N, C-alpha and C positions, 0 to 999 in steps of 0.2 A: 398184270392184274387189270381187269376191265370191269367197271361198273356200267352195265349195259341195260338200256331201256328197250332196245330192239336191235336184232341182228342186222337188219337192213340199214338202220341209222348208223350203226357202228361201222359197217363196211364203207359207207359214204365218207365218214370222218377219217377212217384209216387210209382210204384212197387219197383224200385231200392231204393228209399228213405225209404220205409217200411222195406226193408231188412237191410239197414244200421242202422235204428233206433233200430231194434232188436239186431243187432250185437253190437252196442255201448250202448244199454240200455239207451237211451236218457232220461234225467229227464224231466217229463211233464211240470214242472213249468217254464222251459225256452225254451221248444220246441213247445208249443201249437200255437204260433203265426207265425210259419214258413211260408214263402212265397216262392212259386216256380216261378222261372223266366226262361223260356225255352230258351230265346235268350241271355243269359249271360248279363242281365241288360240293354240290348240295348233299348233305348228309355225311360227308366224310369227316372224320375227326381230325382235330388239330395234330394229334399224335401221329396219325398216318401221314399227313402232309409233311411233317418234320422229318419222318424217316426216309421219304423218297426225294431224290435230288430233282427229278423232273416230273411235273404234273402238267400235262397239256389239257386244257379244258375245251369243251365243245365250242364255247364262245371264242376262245383264242384261235382255234383252228379255223373257224368260220371267218373271223376277221382277217386273219393272215391270208387265207386262200382268196379272199375278195380283193386283196391289194397286190397279189403277186404280179398282176399285169402292170401295176404302177411302178414296180421296183426298177425295171430297166430304164424307163425314161425320166423318172421323177425322184428327187431326194426330198425328204421332209424338211419343212422350215425349221424344225427343231435343231437340225444340224447347224444352221446359221446362228441360232441362239447360243448353242454350246460353244462354237468357235469364237464367239465374241465375249463369252463369260469365263472361259478357261484358257490357260496358256500351254498346258502340257497334257496332250490327249493321246490315248492309245486306242487302236482298233483291233478287234479280234474276230476271226471268222474266215472260213475257206471259200465262201461263195463269191461269185463275180460281184454281187452287191456290196459285200464288205470291201472288196478291192476298189470298187467305184467310190465309196465313201472315203477310203484312205487316199486315193488319188485326188479327190476334190479337196480334202483338207491340206494335202501337200502343197497346193497352189497358194495357200495362205502363209506368207513368209513371216508373219507376226507371231506364229505359234510353233510349238514343237510337236511333231506327230510321229508316233511309233507304231509299227505294225507288229502285233504279237503273233508269232508263228503257231501253227497247229501243234497241239500237244502240250502247250505251255499253260493250259487252263485245266485244273484238276478238281474233282469234287471229292470232298471228305468232310466228315463231322458236320454234315448239313450245310456246308458252305463251299464256295468256290475259292481256290487258291491259284494265283498266277505266279509262275516260276520266274520271278524278277524281284530285284531289290528296289527298283525304281518306284518312287511315289508318284504315279500318274495322278493328275487332278481329276481326270475323267476317263473312264473306259467305256467304249462302245462295243458291246457284244452283239455281233451281227450273225451269230449262229442261232439255231432254233432252240434256245434254252430258256427255261423259266427263270423269272427274276428271283435271284438269291443274293445274299451278301457276298462280296468279293474282297479278298485280302492279298497283300503281297507277302513275300517270304519273311519280312520283318514283323508281320502281323498288323500292318497299317491297313485300315479299311479304305478301299478305293470306291469313289462315287461312280456308279455304273448306270448306263441305259441299255436295256435289252431290246432286241429287234421285235420281240413279241409284244412290246408296249409301244414301239415307235409309231405305228400307224393307227393307234386307237383313235376313235372319233372324239373322245373326251381328252383327259389330261394324260400326258406322257410322263409318268412319275419316275423319279430317281430315288435313291436313298437320301431324300432331301434333308431330313432331320440330322443325319450324320454329317452331311455337308455343312449345315449351319453350325452345329455344335463343335465340330472338330476343326473346321477350316475358316469359316466366315467370321464367327464371333471372335476367335483369337486374333485375327488380323485387325478387326475393328478396334479391339482393346489396345493392341500394340501401337496403334496410330492415333490414340487419343479420342476415340469415339466411345462414348458410354453406352452400355447395353442394359436394358431392362427386359427380363425374361419372365413372361407370364405363363404359369403352368395351367394346363386344362383342369377344370374342376373334376374331382372324383364324385360322381353322382351319388355313390353310396354314403358319402360323408356329408351330404347336404341335408339341411333341416327339411323335413317332410319329403324325404327321397321317394317314398312310395307314390305320393301324389304327383311328384315331378315325373317319375317314370311312366305313370299312367297318361299324363298329359302328352308326353312325347310320343307314346305309342298311338294314341288316338289321332293326333295331328299327322303323324307319319302315314297312317292309314288313309286319311283324307287326301294327303298329297299324292299317294300312290293311285288313288281313284281318279283324281282330277286336279291338275296343276292350277288351272284357272280358278276353280272353285276354292281351292286351298288359298290362293292369293287373295281372293275377295274376302273370305272369312278372316284371314290374318289382318287385312287392312281394316276390317270392321272392328276387330278386337283391339287393334292398336290406334284406332281413330285416324287412319291415314288413307281413307278411300280416295282422297283427291290425288294420291300418287299412283293409283293402280294403272291407269292408262299409260303413263310414262314408264313405270317399272316393267310392265309387260312388253313395251315397245323396245326396251333396251336390248341391244344385240351382243351376245357373248361369243367370243372367238377364242379357240384353243390352238389355233394353227401354229403358233410359235412355241408351243409347249407350256405356255402360261395362260392363265385365264384373264382375258381383257374384255372390258365392256365398252361399247361405243354408243353414245347417245347424248344429245343435247336438247334440253327442253326448258320449260319454265321453272321447274322445281329440281330436276335431276340433271346434272352435267358431269361429263367425263372428259378428261384431256389425255389423249394418247393411251386410252385403255384404263386409266385410273381416275378415281373420284376426285373432283375438284374441291379444294378448300378455299372458299371465296375470299376470306379475310387475309390471306397471305400477302406479305408486303415485300417487294423486291429490295427494299433498303435493309432488310433484316439479314444478317450474315449466316446464322446457324439454323439448322433444321432439326426437328424431331421427326423421325421416320416411323410410321406405324405399319408394321408388317403382320398381317393376320388374315383371318377368314372373312366370311361374309358380313359379320357384325362390324368389321372395320370398313368394308366397302360401303355398307349402309344403304343398300338399294331400297330399304323400307322407310328411309328418311329423306326429307328434302335437304338441299345443300347446307342450310344453316343449322341443321340438327344432327349431322353425322358426328361420329366420334371425333374425327379430326377437327371439325368446326368447333365443337364444344371445348376441346383441349386448347385450340388456338385462342379462344376467348379467355381462357384462364391464364395462359402463359404470356399473353399480350405481345409486346414488341421484343421479347427476349428470343423468341424462336418463331419460325414458320413451321407448320405441321404438314408433312407430306403424306398423303393417304395412299398407301400401297396395299389396300385390301384386295385379296385375290383368293385362291384356293390353297389350303395347306400343302397339298402335294407338289406345288411348284414355287413355294416361297423362296427356296434357295436361288432359283434363277432370278427372281425379282430382286432379291437382296444383292445379288451380284451385278445387276444392271444399274443400280443406283450409284450416284457420285456423292461421296461424303466429304466432310471437312472436319478437321480437328475441332472438338467442342460440340459436335453433333450428338444426338441421342438416338439410338436404334431401339425401338420397342418391338419385341418379338413374341407373338402369341404361339406358344408351343403346343403341339398335340399331346405332349407327355405331361405327366405329373411333375411337380418340383422334385429334382433328384436329391438323394440323400447326400451324395458327395458334390458339393457346390464349388464353383469357381469363385474365389474370393473377390474377384474384380467385377463380377456380375451382380446386379441388383435383382433379386428374385421376388416375385409376387405369386402367392398361392391363389389359384382361381377360386378355391373354396372360401377363402377369406372375403373375396369380393361378392360372390353370389349369395353367401349366407347373410349378408347385410340387407338383402331385399326381402321384406316380409311377403309371405304367400307367393314365393317365386313362381309357382306353377301358373299363376295368373298373368305372368309377364313373359312367358316363352311359348313356342309352338313345338315344332318337331325336333328341335335341338336347343341346347342351353344357349348357344350363340345366335339362335334365331329369336331375338328378344326385342323388347320394346325400349322406349327411351328411359324408363326408370332404371333398368339394368345398365344401359349405356352410361348413365350419369355416375353410377357407382364405379364402373370401370375407369372412367375419366378421372374421377377424384383420386382413385388409387394410383394411377399413373402420375398425376400431378404431385401427389405427396412424395412419391419416389424420386421424381426429378429434383425436388427440393432438397433431398438428402444426398444427391450425387456430388462428387468432387469434379467440377468441370475444368478440363485442361485449357489453359490459355496459351498464347504464343502464336507463332506463324500459322496462318490458316491453310495448312497443308491438305491437298486433295488426297482422298483415299478411294481407290478404284480396284476393280477385279477385272481379270482378262487383259488383253493387249490394249495399248493406247490407241492403236490404229484399228478401226472397226471395218468389217466387211459387209457390203450389202448382200442380200440373198441372191443366189443364182436365179435366173428367170424360170428355170424348170422346177424351182421349189414352190412357186405359186401354183395354186389350182388355176385351171383355165378360167380367166375372168376378164373383165374389161380393162383392168390395169395392165396385164401382160399383153393383151391385144394392142392397147395404145402404145406401150413401149416398143413393141415390134413394128408398129406403124411409123415410128420415128426414124427407122432405117433410111427412109427416103431423104432425110435431111442430113444424114451422117457424113462428116468430112474428117479427113485425116488432119493431124496437126495439133497445135496447142490452142485449144478452143476455150471460149468463155461464155458466160450466160448472164442475162438479166431477166428477172420476172417483174413485169409492170402491169398495173391496172390501167394507167393512162386514161384518166377520167376527167378531161380529155388529154390528148397528146400535146405537150407544151414544148417551149424552147428548153425547159429544164430537162425533160425526157430526151430531147434531141442531143443536148450537150452530154448527157450521161452515155448515150449510145455511141456518139462520136468518139468520146474518150476511150470507152471500153473497146470499141472496134479497132482502135489504133494500137492496142496492147496485145491483141491475139490474132491468130490466123483467121479464125471464123468466130463470129459472135451470134449466139442464139438469143433472140428476144422472144420470150414467152408472154403472151398477153392473157391476163386473167379471164377465163371463159365464163365464169358464173355470172348470171344476169341479176345482180343485186346492187348495181351502181346507178348513178345519175344518168349516164349514157349507156345504151345497150351495148352488148358485146360486139355485134356487127359493126356499130359505129366506131367503137374504140379500135377494133382490129383494122378496119379500113384506114383510119387516120394514122395508125402506127405504120402500116404497110406503105402508105403514100408518103409519110414524113421521113421514111428511111430508104426510099426506093433508090436513091443515088449512091448509097453505101454498098458497094459490091460484095463485101464479105459479111453482110448482115443477113441473117435468115430469121424470118418471123413465122411463128406458128402458135396455135392456141395452147393454153396451159392444161386444159381438160379439168376434170373434177379433182385431180390429185395434187395440184400445186396451187396454194392459196385459194381455198374454197371453204364453204361453210362446214364441210365435213373434215377437211384436213387441217383447217385453222379456224376453229369456232371463235366467233367474236370479231373477225376481221371486218365484216360488213355492218357491225354494230358499233364500231369504234368511235364514231362521231358522237354517240350517246354515252360513251364511257366517262365515268367520273373518277378522277384520280388515277394513280398508277396501279399496275397489276403485275402479278408474278406469272409470266407466260411460259408455257412449255410447248414449244413448236416442234418437238421431236418427230412426230408422225409426218408432218409436212416436209421437213428437211431431209428425212431418210428417203422419202419418195423422190425428192429432187436428186439425192445422191444416186438413186437408181437410174434416173434420167442421165446424170452426168457420166455414169459408166457406159451407158448406151451410146452417147454422143461424143465421147472423148473430151468432156468438159473438165478443165483443170482449175478454173477460177470463176467465182461468182461475184459480180459487181452489184452495188446498190448505192443509192444516193444517201447522203447524211440526212438524219431526221432530227431536227432541233425541237419540233413542236408536238408531233403526233406520237404520244407515249406508247400506243400499241405497236406501231411500226418500229419505234426505237427498241422495244423489248424483243420484237421479232429479229431485228438486226443483231441484238446481243446474243440471241440463240444461235444465229448463223455463225457468228464469230467464234462461239464455243464449240459447236457441233461439226461444222463443215470440215475443219482440219482433221477430225477423227476419221473421216472417210477420204482423206488425201486431197481435199479440195481447198484451194486458197480462197480467202475472202477479202475483198477490197472495198472500202467505203470511199465514195467520191464526194468532194465538196459540192454543194448545190450552187447552181447558177442564180445570179441575182439580177434584178432590174429596179432601178431607182432606189437602191439600198435595201431592197426587200427580196427575199427568196421567191423565185418563180415557182408556183405550185398550182396544181390542178384545182385545189379548193379555192384559190384566189380567182381563177378563171370562172368557176361556177358561181362565185359570189357576184362577179361583174355581170354575168348573164342574168341572174335573178334580179339585179338592180337595173337591167336594161342598158348597161354601159359597154356597148359593143366596141367603141373606139379604144377604150382602155385595154381591151383584150389584144389588140393588134401587136403590141410590143411583147406579148407573153407567149404567143403561139406561132408556129410556122405558117406560111401562106396556105398550105393545104388544109390545115385545121381552121384557120380564120375564114377562108372562103366557104367551108362547109357550115360553120357556125353562123356566118352572115346570112347564107341562103336559108338556113333553118329558122333563125330567130328575128331577122330584121323586120318582118311584118307582124311580129307578135307584140 
């Protein structure tokens, strides 16, 4: 059956599909009933779609045909997300591409990988069934099949990613809700993590539902016409025009299969793709995790008025609140990426209504109960119920807070609860789109040495005897030591000065290789706040995942097995960064060693001490703190000032 707008257009699509079938070597037993829909399912009834196993739309064919050239050289970053989040993965498909993915996953010794042979996947009763009793955590269907539910012989649903969704420009969805309800939530409950399940509101059961529907329809039309105009009107309505410039500048990335936002400004700040909760305290042991859509992310609010910030204010020192606002289609990945502890609370905003048959261990909140408490709700929303103002957010937070008070929190050993393998894998270089990061990584081949190698990343502002001691010690422990000098120019001394002093100060150490860190290791983009730490008041809860994963990628390129750093007794930001390295580096197979700091006259030698002497004109006091190469440079630069 063909719904055709034009014979010429159909022939083009059919030709594209033929090419794709050949490329993917589609199994005939599951592809013979494929239906072409040229207008992206427009006008076709739900009943028709349910009767047909395979509906290939114009958009899907076009998107797939555009990426066929990418299939051979490039694997999507989503594969790396999956291999780090699931331990038992199966691959189905006859194409060379399917075999390439299978062979890539086989290299990961931390997971179990199975190849499902052709003919093992059958379509019946509007679903796919795999001829296996095994409960795979994830199935990758790399044949040209449309996304449908997949079950094994026992009737267990298998979480599946289909190749037709793999290269979408936006989100690469899975059966995410099934993953959360059937696998993630039960594991959390079994390990002492409480779960609060918030059902989506049924708009037909809301007070003034007709007005609400009309409001959503009008705002949706405005958004369709102009995103920027929509943003301005929304900010005027919610009295947040001061946020517009920053919210529009925030960059969203879906490359990993999850929605991450990267931006740091005066009012809006993200750490490693997720919204920052500024009041979080590292001394607090347990977390409340907020997993939900854009209202959780809170791009319409400044840092102190997001849902997580408001909830943190209410719970005080009992919990930190971790904001994991993203898109509903990828919440399962985000939930699997988190590291929980017994006594934590996971709050999940479900796209479904509250179920009739409830899990007795889960605390359920009906979204209608929350939204019906807001008078004239239509005045507080735009194109979605969850695209709302602070009045609605306040009601959501109050409801969550009340539910937390009713929970029975488990005490005892603070056991970690994680998903996926303990040892994580960095993405393969060909998973990255061609960009400066991969170019930089490839440029590091010039420094590559065989052996048991180590690394130090230092700002050296300026290079002192303390830095020299750290380098000497580390170099004695490895075959080659890489010293990466922070390249970003936001320090007292310019990068060119710092780099020169490190090179000269280590020139006699034959196994030391010095090179710039680039913008990917300790920079304002990879580690926001590093260059503002001298103005930091009090302790902070730092998440340095992005910076450390970038370093892990460098480590794989240069055979780095250990990273060294100096002990940090005073600088709280650097201390928290060291804590992050101690926790995360072993997950990527990298050892981490902290070295005692060198002292002079009973006091730790530090670059800040040298800078203080310079500002006070005490050049002679510097002489015992820095090597001759540094002292001679400083003397020449400052003696006449």
